[in-house]
C-alpha angles and dihedrals in degrees: 000000000000124000090241092065089058096050118128118234091256093048090052092050091050092050091050089053093052094243116175119253116264096028096109113125097008104127123181114235145080125338118244092257093050090047091057093049099050126078113262116245138208118206122200120197116196112204096185118122088223118076116222093005132128095300091052090050092054093046090049090054089054093046093048090062091050090048090055089058092053101257122140113245138195130185118202117189116201095199110123093015129105124229111180122215121264113271093206091227093133089216086137091072110123092357101089096227142043114286093221115087102176094108139029097278100098092053092043093049090051089055090050093052093049095047122091094206128030122198114190117195134180141168112235120268119178089341095306143067120298119280090246094055090043089056090051091051094047096048093043088050093055094044092050092044091056092042102041122210101026093124098027113140095000117135119248132197129184126210128181134180124198138176090219119325146006098058095117090062090053091051090049093051091054095043092049088057092051095046094048091053096055093254129148110244118215120210136189139216089284138355113316092240131128129190126221143112109198121053111279096020095105091060087064089061096095095186092051093049090050090049092050092050090050091048091054091049091050093049089051091050092051092048089052090056092049097054 
């Protein structure tokens, strides 16, 4: 039986992308010594189509707890930006990033790779994450599949905001991405979901705010164990 019939999924993806032999596992980034010396960072990506809305409020609550523990934080809001769908060309194989630079994805992916914790948040659209965040997840999945290990042992946190329903599906979509990329998923005392429609309403959801604070504290705890 030929070698090709025994290929793993990742090996097949790399071959489709024309990656050079011997590149498996070589991930661009910081050395172990440099990683230990730098300040650990948490990156929040807000997939809501509304800037500074309820999803931003919840992510800011999470980041505030991380800031209290001395971690560097960054909040990227995708509202107003374009993230195109994955073209499934697998040209990213062996290159460490998408080959298409006609939107914000390359810069965003670079931030994700350099972060120690990634918190993905979205308001709920048709019982799932926004189409913009879904495009980020799908493209990041392919890049990391064809360049294994880029998210290994990072910490992930999921946040969703809904007017009424569908938020659990959004949480599942985000957590599935984390789990499939060898990441440690942080949880809270309940689901990381807030309810609200108009800007500012989610901050009135006291249980949600408490959950988000706890999520930030748990991410900080995990980061402390990974130093």
